[in-house]
C-alpha positions as CSV (number, residue, x, y, z in Angstrom):
1,X,-6.4,-29.7,3.8
2,X,-5.9,-31.6,7.1
3,X,-8.3,-34.4,7.6
4,X,-8.8,-36.8,10.5
5,X,-5.2,-37.8,10.5
6,X,-4.0,-34.3,10.8
7,X,-4.6,-34.1,14.5
8,X,-5.8,-30.5,13.9
9,X,-4.7,-27.3,15.5
10,X,-6.9,-24.5,16.8
11,X,-8.4,-21.8,14.7
12,X,-5.6,-19.3,15.1
13,X,-5.1,-16.3,12.9
14,X,-1.6,-15.4,11.9
15,X,-0.7,-12.1,13.6
16,X,-1.9,-9.4,11.2
17,X,0.0,-6.5,12.8
18,X,2.8,-5.0,10.9
19,X,5.7,-3.5,12.8
20,X,7.6,-1.8,10.0
21,X,8.6,1.8,9.8
22,X,6.1,4.4,8.8
23,X,7.9,4.8,5.5
24,X,9.8,1.9,4.1
25,X,11.9,2.4,0.9
26,X,11.4,-1.2,0.0
27,X,7.7,-0.6,-0.6
28,X,8.4,2.2,-3.1
29,X,11.1,0.0,-4.7
30,X,8.7,-2.9,-5.1
31,X,5.9,-0.7,-6.4
32,X,8.4,0.9,-8.9
33,X,9.1,-2.6,-10.1
34,X,5.5,-2.9,-11.4
35,X,5.6,0.5,-13.0
36,X,8.9,-0.1,-14.8
37,X,7.3,-1.8,-17.8
38,X,5.1,1.3,-18.3
39,X,7.9,3.8,-17.6
40,X,7.3,5.4,-21.0
41,X,3.7,6.2,-20.1
42,X,4.7,7.4,-16.6
43,X,7.1,9.9,-18.2
44,X,4.4,11.0,-20.7
45,X,1.9,11.4,-17.9
46,X,4.5,13.4,-16.0
47,X,5.3,15.7,-18.9
48,X,1.6,16.3,-19.6
49,X,1.2,17.1,-15.9
50,X,3.9,19.7,-16.3
51,X,1.7,21.5,-18.8
52,X,-1.1,21.6,-16.2
53,X,1.4,22.9,-13.6
54,X,2.6,25.6,-16.1
55,X,-0.9,26.7,-16.7
56,X,-1.4,27.1,-12.9
57,X,1.6,29.3,-12.8
58,X,1.0,31.5,-15.9
59,X,-2.7,32.5,-15.3
60,X,-2.0,34.8,-12.3
61,X,0.7,36.5,-14.3
62,X,-1.7,37.2,-17.1
63,X,-4.1,38.7,-14.6
64,X,-1.4,40.9,-13.1
65,X,-0.3,42.1,-16.6
66,X,-3.9,42.9,-17.5
67,X,-4.5,44.9,-14.3
68,X,-1.2,46.7,-14.0
69,X,-0.5,47.4,-17.7
70,X,-3.9,48.0,-19.1
71,X,-6.6,48.4,-16.4
72,X,-4.8,50.3,-13.6
73,X,-2.0,51.6,-15.7
74,X,-0.9,55.0,-14.2
75,X,2.8,55.8,-14.7
76,X,5.5,58.0,-13.4
77,X,7.5,60.0,-15.9
78,X,11.1,61.4,-15.7
79,X,11.9,64.1,-18.3
80,X,15.4,64.9,-19.5
81,X,16.6,67.5,-21.9
82,X,20.0,66.0,-22.5
83,X,21.1,62.6,-23.5
84,X,23.9,62.6,-21.0
85,X,21.6,63.3,-18.1
86,X,19.2,60.6,-19.3
87,X,22.0,58.0,-19.6
88,X,23.4,58.9,-16.1
89,X,19.9,58.4,-14.6
90,X,19.4,55.0,-16.3
91,X,22.9,53.8,-15.3
92,X,22.4,54.8,-11.7
93,X,18.9,53.1,-11.5
94,X,19.4,49.8,-13.3
95,X,17.0,48.2,-10.9
96,X,14.1,50.1,-12.5
97,X,11.8,48.4,-15.0
98,X,11.1,51.3,-17.4
99,X,10.1,52.3,-21.0
100,X,12.3,54.7,-22.9
101,X,10.9,57.3,-25.3
102,X,12.2,60.5,-27.0
103,X,10.6,63.4,-28.8
104,X,12.1,66.6,-30.2
105,X,15.3,66.3,-28.2
106,X,13.5,65.5,-24.9
107,X,14.0,62.1,-23.3
108,X,11.3,60.3,-21.3
109,X,11.7,57.4,-18.9
110,X,8.3,56.0,-18.0
111,X,7.8,53.4,-15.2
112,X,5.1,52.2,-12.8
113,X,4.6,53.9,-9.4
114,X,6.0,50.9,-7.5
115,X,9.3,51.4,-9.4
116,X,9.4,55.0,-8.1
117,X,9.8,53.6,-4.6
118,X,12.9,51.7,-5.6
119,X,14.7,55.0,-5.9
120,X,16.5,56.1,-2.7
121,X,14.6,58.7,-0.8
122,X,17.2,61.5,-0.9
123,X,17.8,61.0,-4.6
124,X,14.0,60.9,-5.2
125,X,13.6,64.3,-3.4
126,X,16.5,65.7,-5.3
127,X,15.0,64.6,-8.7
128,X,11.6,66.1,-7.8
129,X,13.2,69.4,-6.7
130,X,15.2,69.6,-9.9
131,X,12.1,69.1,-11.9
132,X,13.1,65.8,-13.5
133,X,10.6,63.5,-11.9
134,X,6.8,64.1,-12.1
135,X,4.8,64.2,-8.9
136,X,1.5,63.4,-10.7
137,X,0.7,60.1,-12.5
138,X,0.2,60.0,-16.2
139,X,-1.4,57.6,-18.7
140,X,0.1,56.5,-22.0
141,X,-2.3,56.3,-25.0
142,X,-1.8,55.7,-28.7
143,X,-0.7,58.7,-30.8
144,X,-3.4,58.5,-33.5
145,X,-5.7,60.9,-35.3
146,X,-8.7,60.3,-33.1
147,X,-6.8,60.9,-29.9
148,X,-5.0,64.0,-31.2
149,X,-8.3,65.5,-32.4
150,X,-10.1,64.7,-29.1
151,X,-7.3,65.9,-26.9
152,X,-6.8,69.1,-29.0
153,X,-10.5,69.8,-28.6
154,X,-10.7,69.0,-24.8
155,X,-7.2,69.6,-23.3
156,X,-4.2,71.8,-23.6
157,X,-1.1,70.6,-25.4
158,X,2.0,71.0,-23.3
159,X,4.8,72.0,-25.6
160,X,7.6,71.8,-23.0
161,X,6.6,69.2,-20.4
162,X,10.0,69.7,-18.5
163,X,8.8,73.2,-17.7
164,X,5.5,72.0,-16.2
165,X,6.6,68.7,-14.6
166,X,5.0,69.7,-11.3
167,X,1.5,69.9,-12.8
168,X,1.5,68.5,-16.3
169,X,-2.0,70.0,-16.7
170,X,-2.8,68.6,-20.2
171,X,-1.2,66.2,-22.7
172,X,2.2,66.0,-24.3
173,X,3.9,64.0,-27.0
174,X,6.7,61.5,-25.9
175,X,7.4,59.7,-29.2
176,X,7.1,56.1,-30.0
177,X,3.6,56.6,-31.2
178,X,2.5,57.5,-27.6
179,X,0.8,60.4,-26.0
180,X,1.2,61.1,-22.3
181,X,-1.8,62.7,-20.5
182,X,-2.4,63.4,-16.8
183,X,-4.4,60.5,-15.4
184,X,-7.2,62.5,-13.8
185,X,-7.8,64.3,-17.2
186,X,-9.1,61.0,-18.6
187,X,-11.9,61.0,-16.0
188,X,-13.3,64.1,-17.8
189,X,-14.1,61.9,-20.8
190,X,-17.2,59.9,-21.4
191,X,-17.2,56.0,-21.2
192,X,-17.2,55.5,-24.9
193,X,-14.5,58.1,-25.4
194,X,-12.3,56.5,-22.7
195,X,-12.6,53.1,-24.5
196,X,-11.7,54.7,-27.8
197,X,-8.8,56.6,-26.4
198,X,-7.4,53.4,-24.8
199,X,-8.0,51.3,-27.8
200,X,-4.5,49.7,-27.5
201,X,-5.4,48.6,-23.9
202,X,-8.7,47.2,-25.1
203,X,-6.9,45.2,-27.8
204,X,-4.3,44.0,-25.4
205,X,-7.0,42.9,-22.9
206,X,-8.7,40.9,-25.6
207,X,-5.5,39.3,-26.5
208,X,-4.7,38.5,-22.9
209,X,-8.3,37.1,-22.4
210,X,-7.9,34.9,-25.5
211,X,-4.4,33.8,-24.2
212,X,-6.0,33.1,-20.8
213,X,-8.8,31.0,-22.5
214,X,-6.2,29.1,-24.6
215,X,-4.2,28.2,-21.5
216,X,-7.3,27.1,-19.6
217,X,-8.2,24.9,-22.7
218,X,-4.7,23.4,-22.8
219,X,-4.9,22.8,-19.1
220,X,-8.3,21.0,-19.5
221,X,-7.1,18.9,-22.5
222,X,-3.8,18.1,-20.7
223,X,-5.6,17.2,-17.5
224,X,-7.9,14.9,-19.4
225,X,-5.1,13.0,-21.2
226,X,-3.0,12.9,-18.1
227,X,-5.9,11.3,-16.2
228,X,-6.5,8.7,-18.9
229,X,-2.8,7.9,-19.3
230,X,-2.3,7.6,-15.6
231,X,-5.4,5.4,-15.2
232,X,-4.3,3.1,-18.0
233,X,-0.8,2.5,-16.8
234,X,-1.9,2.2,-13.1
235,X,-4.5,-0.4,-14.1
236,X,-2.0,-2.4,-16.1
237,X,0.5,-2.3,-13.3
238,X,-2.2,-3.4,-10.8
239,X,-3.3,-6.1,-13.2
240,X,0.3,-7.5,-13.1
241,X,0.4,-7.2,-9.3
242,X,-2.9,-8.9,-8.9
243,X,-1.8,-11.7,-11.2
244,X,1.5,-12.1,-9.3
245,X,-0.2,-12.1,-5.9
246,X,-2.7,-14.7,-7.0
247,X,0.1,-16.8,-8.5
248,X,2.1,-16.5,-5.4
249,X,-0.9,-17.5,-3.2
250,X,-1.3,-20.6,-5.4
251,X,2.3,-21.7,-4.6
252,X,2.1,-21.1,-0.9
253,X,2.4,-24.2,1.4
254,X,-0.8,-25.8,2.7
255,X,0.2,-24.7,6.2
256,X,-0.2,-21.1,5.2
257,X,-3.9,-21.6,4.3
258,X,-4.4,-23.5,7.6
259,X,-3.5,-20.3,9.5
260,X,-5.0,-17.6,7.3
261,X,-8.7,-17.3,6.7
262,X,-10.1,-17.0,3.2
263,X,-11.5,-13.5,3.8
264,X,-8.2,-12.1,4.8
265,X,-6.5,-13.4,1.6
266,X,-9.3,-12.1,-0.5
267,X,-8.7,-8.7,1.1
268,X,-5.1,-8.9,0.0
269,X,-6.0,-9.4,-3.7
270,X,-9.0,-7.0,-3.8
271,X,-9.1,-4.2,-1.2
272,X,-5.4,-3.8,-0.7
273,X,-4.5,-3.8,-4.4
274,X,-7.4,-1.5,-5.1
275,X,-6.0,1.0,-2.6
276,X,-2.6,0.9,-4.4
277,X,-4.5,1.4,-7.7
278,X,-6.2,4.4,-6.3
279,X,-2.9,5.8,-5.2
280,X,-1.3,5.4,-8.6
281,X,-4.3,6.7,-10.5
282,X,-4.9,9.8,-8.4
283,X,-2.2,10.1,-5.8
284,X,1.5,9.6,-6.6
285,X,1.7,11.6,-9.8
286,X,-0.5,14.4,-8.5
287,X,1.6,14.5,-5.3
288,X,4.7,15.0,-7.4
289,X,2.8,17.8,-9.3
290,X,1.8,19.3,-6.0
291,X,5.4,19.4,-4.7
292,X,6.6,20.9,-8.0
293,X,3.8,23.4,-8.0
294,X,4.5,24.4,-4.4
295,X,8.2,24.9,-5.1
296,X,7.4,26.9,-8.3
297,X,4.9,29.1,-6.6
298,X,7.1,29.9,-3.7
299,X,10.0,30.7,-6.0
300,X,7.8,32.9,-8.2
301,X,6.4,34.8,-5.3
302,X,9.9,35.4,-4.0
303,X,11.0,36.7,-7.4
304,X,7.9,39.0,-7.7
305,X,8.3,40.5,-4.2
306,X,10.3,38.7,-1.6
307,X,9.0,40.8,1.3
308,X,5.4,40.2,0.5
309,X,6.2,36.5,-0.1
310,X,7.9,36.1,3.3
311,X,5.0,37.8,5.1
312,X,2.3,35.8,3.3
313,X,4.1,32.5,4.0
314,X,4.8,33.1,7.6
315,X,2.2,30.5,8.6
316,X,3.7,27.8,6.4
317,X,6.0,26.3,9.2
318,X,2.9,25.5,11.3
319,X,1.3,23.9,8.2
320,X,4.3,21.8,7.5
321,X,4.4,20.6,11.1
322,X,0.7,19.7,10.9
323,X,1.2,17.7,7.7
324,X,4.1,15.8,9.3
325,X,2.0,15.0,12.4
326,X,-1.0,14.1,10.3
327,X,1.1,11.8,8.0
328,X,2.4,9.9,11.0
329,X,-0.9,9.5,12.7
330,X,-2.8,8.5,9.5
331,X,-0.4,5.7,8.6
332,X,-0.8,4.1,12.1
333,X,-4.6,4.4,11.9
334,X,-4.7,3.1,8.3
335,X,-2.7,0.0,9.4
336,X,-5.4,-0.7,12.0
337,X,-8.2,0.0,9.5
338,X,-6.7,-2.5,7.0
339,X,-6.2,-5.1,9.7
340,X,-9.7,-5.0,11.0
341,X,-11.1,-4.9,7.4
342,X,-9.3,-8.1,6.7
343,X,-10.7,-9.7,9.9
344,X,-14.2,-8.4,8.9
345,X,-13.9,-10.0,5.5
346,X,-12.5,-13.2,7.0
347,X,-15.4,-13.5,9.4
348,X,-18.0,-12.7,6.7
349,X,-16.6,-15.3,4.3
350,X,-16.5,-18.0,7.1
351,X,-20.0,-17.3,8.2
352,X,-21.4,-17.3,4.7
353,X,-19.6,-20.6,3.9
354,X,-21.0,-22.1,7.1
355,X,-24.5,-20.7,6.8
356,X,-26.2,-24.1,6.8
357,X,-24.6,-25.1,10.0
358,X,-25.5,-21.8,11.6
359,X,-29.1,-22.4,10.6
360,X,-29.2,-26.0,11.7
361,X,-27.8,-25.3,15.1
362,X,-29.7,-22.0,15.7
363,X,-26.5,-19.9,16.0
364,X,-28.1,-16.8,14.5
365,X,-27.7,-14.7,17.7
366,X,-24.3,-15.9,18.6
367,X,-22.8,-15.4,15.2
368,X,-24.6,-12.1,14.8
369,X,-23.0,-10.9,18.1
370,X,-19.6,-12.2,17.0
371,X,-19.8,-10.3,13.7
372,X,-21.2,-7.2,15.4
373,X,-18.1,-7.2,17.8
374,X,-15.7,-7.3,14.8
375,X,-17.8,-4.8,12.9
376,X,-17.9,-2.4,15.8
377,X,-14.1,-2.6,16.2
378,X,-13.7,-1.7,12.5
379,X,-16.2,1.1,12.9
380,X,-14.5,2.6,15.9
381,X,-11.1,2.5,14.1
382,X,-12.6,4.0,10.9
383,X,-14.1,6.8,13.0
384,X,-10.7,7.6,14.4
385,X,-9.4,8.0,10.9
386,X,-12.3,10.2,9.9
387,X,-12.0,12.4,13.0
388,X,-8.3,13.0,12.3
389,X,-9.1,13.9,8.7
390,X,-12.0,16.1,9.7
391,X,-9.6,18.0,12.0
392,X,-6.8,18.4,9.5
393,X,-8.6,19.7,6.5
394,X,-10.4,22.6,8.3
395,X,-7.1,23.6,9.9
396,X,-5.5,23.8,6.4
397,X,-8.5,25.8,5.1
398,X,-8.2,28.3,8.0
399,X,-4.4,28.6,7.4
400,X,-5.1,29.5,3.8
401,X,-7.6,32.2,4.9
402,X,-5.2,33.6,7.5
403,X,-2.4,33.8,4.8
404,X,-4.9,35.6,2.5
405,X,-5.8,38.0,5.3
406,X,-2.1,38.7,5.9
407,X,-1.6,39.5,2.2
408,X,-4.6,41.9,2.2
409,X,-3.3,43.7,5.3
410,X,0.3,43.9,4.4
411,X,-0.1,44.2,0.6
412,X,-2.8,46.8,1.0
413,X,-0.5,49.0,3.1
414,X,2.2,48.5,0.4
415,X,-0.3,49.7,-2.3
416,X,-1.1,52.8,-0.2
417,X,2.6,53.6,-0.2
418,X,3.0,52.8,-3.9
419,X,5.4,50.0,-3.1
420,X,3.4,47.4,-5.1
421,X,0.6,47.4,-7.6
422,X,-2.9,46.2,-7.4
423,X,-2.1,43.6,-10.0
424,X,0.7,42.2,-8.0
425,X,-1.5,42.0,-4.9
426,X,-4.2,40.1,-7.0
427,X,-1.5,37.8,-8.3
428,X,-0.3,37.1,-4.8
429,X,-3.8,36.3,-3.6
430,X,-4.1,33.9,-6.6
431,X,-0.8,32.3,-5.8
432,X,-1.5,31.9,-2.1
433,X,-4.8,30.2,-3.0
434,X,-3.0,27.9,-5.5
435,X,-0.3,27.3,-2.9
436,X,-2.8,26.1,-0.3
437,X,-4.9,24.1,-2.7
438,X,-2.3,21.3,-3.1
439,X,-1.6,21.5,0.6
440,X,-5.3,21.2,1.3
441,X,-5.7,18.3,-1.1
442,X,-2.6,16.8,0.4
443,X,-4.7,15.7,3.3
444,X,-6.9,13.6,1.1
445,X,-4.0,12.4,-1.0
446,X,-2.2,11.5,2.2
447,X,-5.2,9.4,3.1
448,X,-5.0,7.6,-0.2
449,X,-1.2,7.3,0.1
450,X,-1.4,5.9,3.7
451,X,-4.1,3.4,2.7
452,X,-2.1,2.3,-0.3
453,X,1.1,1.9,1.7
454,X,-0.7,0.0,4.4
455,X,-2.1,-2.3,1.7
456,X,1.3,-2.5,0.1
457,X,2.9,-3.5,3.4
458,X,0.5,-6.5,3.6
459,X,0.7,-7.5,0.0
460,X,4.5,-7.4,-0.1
461,X,4.6,-9.0,3.3
462,X,2.8,-11.9,1.7
463,X,5.0,-11.8,-1.4
464,X,8.1,-12.0,0.8
465,X,7.0,-15.3,2.3
466,X,8.7,-18.3,0.8
467,X,6.4,-20.2,-1.5
468,X,6.3,-24.0,-1.6
469,X,9.4,-25.5,-3.2
470,X,7.9,-27.0,-6.3
471,X,11.4,-28.1,-7.5
472,X,10.6,-27.1,-11.0
473,X,14.1,-27.7,-12.2
474,X,13.5,-31.4,-11.6
475,X,10.4,-31.5,-13.8
476,X,10.5,-34.3,-16.3
477,X,6.8,-35.2,-17.0
478,X,7.5,-38.8,-16.1
479,X,5.0,-41.6,-15.6
480,X,5.3,-43.2,-12.2
481,X,5.1,-47.0,-11.7
482,X,3.5,-46.5,-8.3
483,X,5.9,-48.0,-5.7
484,X,5.7,-46.2,-2.4
485,X,7.9,-46.7,0.6
486,X,8.0,-45.0,4.1
487,X,11.1,-45.5,6.1
488,X,10.9,-44.5,9.8
489,X,9.0,-41.3,9.0
490,X,8.2,-38.8,11.8
491,X,5.9,-35.9,11.1
492,X,4.5,-33.0,13.2
493,X,2.3,-30.1,12.1
494,X,3.4,-28.1,15.1
495,X,6.9,-28.5,16.7
496,X,7.0,-31.4,19.2
497,X,3.4,-32.5,18.5
498,X,4.1,-35.7,16.6
499,X,1.3,-36.9,14.4
500,X,3.2,-39.7,12.7
501,X,5.7,-41.7,14.7
502,X,8.3,-44.0,13.1
503,X,6.0,-45.0,10.2
504,X,7.5,-47.7,7.9
505,X,5.7,-49.7,5.1
506,X,6.1,-50.4,1.4
507,X,3.4,-50.5,-1.2
508,X,4.2,-52.4,-4.4
509,X,3.1,-51.2,-7.8
510,X,-0.6,-52.0,-8.5
511,X,-1.2,-53.0,-4.9
512,X,-4.4,-52.1,-3.1
513,X,-3.8,-50.8,0.4
514,X,-6.2,-49.6,3.0
515,X,-5.5,-47.3,5.9
516,X,-7.8,-47.6,9.0
517,X,-7.8,-46.3,12.5
518,X,-9.6,-43.9,14.8
519,X,-10.0,-40.2,14.0
520,X,-6.6,-38.5,14.5
521,X,-4.6,-41.7,14.1
522,X,-2.6,-40.2,11.1
523,X,-4.3,-41.7,8.0
524,X,-4.8,-38.4,6.1
525,X,-1.3,-37.2,7.2
526,X,0.3,-40.2,5.4
527,X,-1.6,-39.1,2.2
528,X,-0.6,-35.5,2.7
529,X,3.1,-36.6,2.9
530,X,2.8,-38.6,-0.3
531,X,1.4,-35.6,-2.1
532,X,4.1,-33.3,-0.7
533,X,1.5,-31.1,1.0
534,X,3.4,-30.9,4.3
535,X,7.0,-31.5,5.3
536,X,8.2,-34.4,7.4
537,X,10.9,-34.1,10.0
538,X,12.5,-37.5,10.1
539,X,13.0,-40.6,7.9
540,X,12.6,-41.1,4.2
541,X,9.7,-41.4,1.7
542,X,10.6,-43.1,-1.6
543,X,8.5,-43.2,-4.8
544,X,9.7,-45.8,-7.3
545,X,12.9,-46.1,-5.2
546,X,13.7,-42.4,-5.4
547,X,13.4,-40.0,-2.5
548,X,10.3,-37.8,-2.6
549,X,12.3,-34.5,-2.5
550,X,14.1,-35.5,-5.7
551,X,10.9,-35.2,-7.7
552,X,9.3,-32.0,-8.9
553,X,6.0,-31.6,-7.0
554,X,4.2,-31.3,-10.4
555,X,5.5,-34.7,-11.4
556,X,4.3,-36.3,-8.1
557,X,0.8,-34.6,-8.2
558,X,0.3,-35.3,-11.8
559,X,0.7,-39.0,-11.1
560,X,-1.6,-39.1,-8.0
561,X,-5.4,-38.8,-8.2
562,X,-7.3,-38.2,-5.0
563,X,-10.9,-38.2,-4.0
564,X,-11.6,-36.6,-0.7
565,X,-14.6,-36.7,1.6
566,X,-15.3,-32.9,1.1
567,X,-15.4,-32.5,-2.6
568,X,-14.8,-29.1,-4.1
569,X,-16.8,-28.2,-7.2
570,X,-15.7,-25.1,-9.2
571,X,-18.1,-22.7,-10.8
572,X,-18.7,-23.7,-14.4
573,X,-20.5,-26.7,-15.9
574,X,-20.3,-30.4,-15.2
575,X,-18.0,-31.2,-18.1
576,X,-15.5,-28.6,-17.0
577,X,-15.4,-29.9,-13.5
578,X,-14.7,-33.4,-14.7
579,X,-12.0,-32.4,-17.2
580,X,-10.5,-29.6,-15.1
581,X,-7.4,-28.4,-17.1
582,X,-7.3,-31.5,-19.3
583,X,-8.5,-29.8,-22.5
584,X,-7.7,-32.8,-24.7
585,X,-10.6,-34.7,-23.4
586,X,-13.6,-34.9,-25.7
587,X,-17.2,-34.8,-24.4
588,X,-17.4,-38.5,-25.4
589,X,-14.4,-39.4,-23.2
590,X,-15.9,-37.3,-20.3
591,X,-19.2,-39.1,-20.7
592,X,-17.4,-42.5,-20.6
593,X,-15.6,-41.6,-17.4
594,X,-18.9,-40.5,-15.9
595,X,-20.5,-43.8,-16.9
596,X,-17.8,-45.8,-15.1
597,X,-18.8,-44.2,-11.8
598,X,-22.5,-44.1,-12.4
599,X,-22.5,-40.3,-12.6
600,X,-23.9,-40.3,-16.2
601,X,-27.4,-41.3,-15.0
602,X,-28.0,-38.2,-12.9
603,X,-26.2,-35.9,-15.3
604,X,-28.5,-37.0,-18.1
605,X,-31.5,-35.9,-16.0
606,X,-30.2,-32.3,-15.8
607,X,-31.7,-29.8,-18.2
608,X,-28.4,-29.1,-20.0
609,X,-26.8,-32.4,-19.1
610,X,-23.0,-32.1,-19.2
611,X,-23.2,-28.4,-19.9
612,X,-25.4,-27.8,-16.8
613,X,-24.0,-24.8,-14.9
614,X,-23.1,-25.5,-11.3
615,X,-23.0,-23.0,-8.5
616,X,-20.1,-22.2,-6.2
617,X,-18.9,-25.4,-4.4
618,X,-21.6,-27.3,-6.2
619,X,-24.4,-26.0,-3.9
620,X,-27.1,-27.2,-6.3
621,X,-25.8,-30.8,-6.2
622,X,-26.2,-33.4,-3.5
623,X,-23.2,-34.7,-1.5
624,X,-23.4,-38.0,-3.4
625,X,-23.6,-36.3,-6.8
626,X,-20.5,-34.2,-6.0
627,X,-18.6,-37.3,-5.0
628,X,-19.6,-39.1,-8.2
629,X,-18.3,-36.1,-10.2
630,X,-15.1,-36.2,-8.2
631,X,-14.6,-39.9,-9.1
632,X,-15.1,-39.1,-12.7
633,X,-12.6,-36.2,-12.4
634,X,-9.9,-38.5,-11.0
635,X,-10.5,-41.2,-13.5
636,X,-10.2,-38.7,-16.3
637,X,-6.9,-37.6,-14.7
638,X,-5.6,-41.2,-15.4
639,X,-3.1,-41.3,-12.5
640,X,-0.6,-44.0,-11.6
641,X,-1.7,-43.8,-7.9
642,X,-5.3,-43.6,-6.6
643,X,-6.0,-42.2,-3.1
644,X,-9.5,-42.5,-1.9
645,X,-10.0,-40.5,1.4
646,X,-13.3,-41.5,2.9
647,X,-14.6,-41.2,-0.7
648,X,-17.7,-43.4,-0.3
649,X,-18.8,-42.3,3.2
650,X,-21.7,-40.3,1.9
651,X,-22.9,-42.5,-1.0
652,X,-25.8,-44.9,-0.7
653,X,-25.2,-48.6,-0.8
654,X,-26.4,-49.1,-4.3
655,X,-24.2,-46.4,-5.7
656,X,-21.3,-47.7,-3.7
657,X,-21.6,-51.1,-5.3
658,X,-21.6,-49.6,-8.8
659,X,-18.5,-47.5,-7.9
660,X,-16.7,-50.5,-6.5
661,X,-17.4,-52.4,-9.7
662,X,-16.0,-49.5,-11.8
663,X,-13.0,-49.1,-9.6
664,X,-12.1,-52.8,-9.7
665,X,-11.8,-52.4,-13.5
666,X,-9.8,-49.2,-13.4
667,X,-7.3,-49.9,-10.6
668,X,-5.7,-52.8,-12.4
669,X,-1.9,-52.1,-12.5
670,X,-2.4,-49.0,-10.5
671,X,-1.4,-48.4,-6.8
672,X,-4.4,-47.6,-4.7
673,X,-4.6,-46.3,-1.2
674,X,-8.0,-46.2,0.5
675,X,-8.9,-44.5,3.7
676,X,-12.2,-45.7,5.1
677,X,-14.1,-45.9,8.3
678,X,-16.6,-48.3,6.6
679,X,-14.7,-51.5,6.7
680,X,-17.0,-53.1,4.2
681,X,-15.3,-51.0,1.4
682,X,-11.8,-52.4,2.1
683,X,-12.4,-56.1,2.8
684,X,-10.9,-56.9,-0.6
685,X,-7.8,-54.8,-0.1
686,X,-4.4,-56.6,-0.6
687,X,-3.3,-55.3,2.8
688,X,-4.8,-53.2,5.6
689,X,-2.5,-50.9,7.6
690,X,-4.0,-50.2,11.1
691,X,-2.9,-46.9,12.7
692,X,-3.3,-45.8,16.3
693,X,-2.1,-42.5,17.7
694,X,0.3,-42.0,14.8
695,X,1.8,-45.5,14.9
696,X,1.3,-48.6,12.8
697,X,-0.1,-51.3,15.1
698,X,-1.1,-53.9,12.6
699,X,-0.6,-54.8,8.9
700,X,-2.4,-57.7,7.1
701,X,-5.4,-58.8,5.0
702,X,-8.9,-58.5,6.3
703,X,-9.2,-62.1,7.5
704,X,-5.7,-62.2,8.9
705,X,-6.4,-59.1,11.1
706,X,-9.7,-60.6,12.3
707,X,-7.9,-63.8,13.3
708,X,-5.4,-61.7,15.3
709,X,-8.3,-60.1,17.3
710,X,-6.4,-56.9,17.7
711,X,-7.4,-53.3,17.1
712,X,-8.9,-54.0,13.7
713,X,-11.0,-56.8,15.2
714,X,-12.3,-54.3,17.8
715,X,-13.1,-51.8,15.1
716,X,-14.9,-54.5,13.0
717,X,-16.9,-55.6,16.0
718,X,-18.0,-52.0,16.8
719,X,-19.3,-51.6,13.3
720,X,-21.1,-54.9,12.9
721,X,-22.3,-55.7,16.4
């Protein structure tokens, strides 16, 4: 904190614009650092995710099998009367997917109609003319007693199917417990008879349905556990990151907090980390799944039918270009959204903290307009983001529908030519839908990813800033004697704007020194330098004969107790605020400290006394009560050096007398530095250092300085005339 001696600089925000690349590998590297301790769970989550992906790929194949093999299962049959002719056909047409049967010296090669179209046209015509390849489709059914009895009763048995291959007007035996029957003959049967005849298909469909249900169940269970595992490790990683960001903030130099509003820093620890958490929980892993799923679907479609796959994916280059454009635009807009959100939070925090001043000075309208301007900027930027998202997602939806329409048009034509099956067309429509689902969701996931990366930029931009040098390697938990010496010290908060100019003085252990001067003369700056809150540019500061930068900051600050004019009270109770982190203090000792500074009297009047809860910043306590608690807090700290910065300026005269009496007892053999505008509180100081515009103009006791009739004399006359 910079007080009257700080000179003060204007309220300027540090530039919140980030100029880095759209994608920076360092962000991924830094995020991976926080996932590394939970790598096992990341791998488990990924493996479980592969089960979900596998389920996405298998289900359309099950549907295709059900349709092509059991629902629409017409076949083409090639009939050979010699083994040699059969073997020659099979060797010449290895590309065919077929079933091989034999009965009474006749050999049957049965395959789907689409396989028929893989045979070269001249060869196909030759086979048909030679009476080897049937022109009519057939159906294979089980060779059982029911079917034989039914078919014998209703249809004609073809003894030599090779002789009637052009018509196959009936049924014939092909071996392998199968009967082949002309497809249209089955239409002459009743519905129940059809089901009975095709009992093997009914059983197979039931098995496929159960398999489909099992895969869907595995997918559901896998999805549940994957979500739980991903959420757990992402929450733990973000817990670590949130802890590190807060710890890093605590070690930042005081100058950093001078330039950054509280609301902006709160945004770093809350909103920005929340965005990363959302990305880890629902973005990164699923994006990996989407990429794998897209590659797998494209590969599978190419294997099933590369021509139909190429036609159906003709629109993909346009979609890829749209995604690349959208990704670039959203990252830029998300940067803006995060920046204005931080400004919004900063303004809100500042106005809430200063609400009393706003009310006292009737600044409602002005502050409302100021907030409305920032809010409107955030709103406009958010609307840009939403409009971009609203444009992108429908485009992807339309692209999916166009791809489906292309499949129906081209695939339907292929079916009419017996080039593909209905089941394959159904599988392709399923795959194209699954292909565009991750692409469609990609827009939303890109939103999450862009928001997270924009937040990560700001978080790691903060984490990359050098913290205050605490010099922990010098830590020794020593107890200082309290000798302080300044030797020709120059100090500036901003380059070239000297706040302290050639300051030299020495304070002996146990000596009581007062610093006086006009506002901005440098009093508080001297205190800030002793505490190591700001750097100085020239000269030396020695504590107990040793240069300040040779001490660990923890050692210095643990030996210095300070009471400032603006007392900060933490949420908690009275006893906790007096003891702070000194857990060894008993309630009796805390009570004794409070009695020394006359705080015990008002504390005893509270409903819960020392366990009375206090609101944020001690809002329920008066200014004088907060300062009395601060006195008790410092006394409980038991420092070697006391610094009182305008500490009694808001305490009534009666209370001030009691505090002065307590302090006289407690500052024995302790160095004390008192900053005061009320000269009555420092008349008994051993020496008074008078400052003016950053320079020491007088040093002496109260009466010596009055006799000199210098600046101190003028200040004294102004107060008491």
